[in-house]
N, C-alpha and C positions, 0 to 999 in steps of 0.2 A: 504494500500500500504506500502511496506517495504522501510525504509529509506536507501539511498545510500550515499556513500562518494564521494566527488568531490574535486579536487585540482583546485583552481582558480588562474590564472596568470593575474594580473592587469597591466594596461599600466603604472602604477606608479612604477613598479618594485617590488611590493609586491606579495608574494605568500600566499595563504590562503586555508586552508582545511575546508570545510563545509559539512554538512549532511542535506539531505532532500529527499523527495520522488521523486523529479525530479530536473534537473539542474535549471529550472526556479525558483522553490521554494527555492532551496538551495542558489541561488544567492540573493534572497530577504532576506533570513535569514542572509546572510553574510553582509548585510548592504551597499553594493556598488551598484552603478548604472550599469546596464548591458552594457551600452555604454562605460564604462571605463574598461570593461573586454577585455583582449587581446585574451585569449583562456582558455579552461579548459580541464582537463583530468579526467577520471573515476578513483576513488581510491585515497588513500593518497600516492602521488608520489612526487618525487623531481628530475625531469628529465631535467630541464632547469635552467640556471643561467642568471641573469640580467646583461647586459653589459651597464653600465651607460654612457659610451662614445658614444654609438650608440642609447641608449634608446630602446634596443631590447632584447628579450629573446633568448638565444642561447642554443641549445641542448647540454647537457653534453656529451662528448665522451672521450674515453680513451686516445686519442692522446693529448688532451688539459691537461688532468690530468698528463700525463707523462712529459709534458714540463713545468709543474708547473704554468700553466695559470689559474687554478681554485683553 
C-alpha cells in the first residue's frame, strides 16, 4: 500500500503532518491519541488557524487576512 500524507489538527491547537498508508496508521505514527484529534485533512495543508480565545480551529479566509486578523 502506498503511503499518504495527512494534516492532523489536534484539540490542543497543534497542527501536525504525518505519513502512513491510512489515517488510522498515520495517527498512530504521529504519537497522539485519536480522541485528542479534532479533525484531519488529506495532504500537507494549512487551511485552519487556532483561535486560543475560543479553543477552536477557524478556516482561513481572505477577509480575515485583509483585516489583519491572521
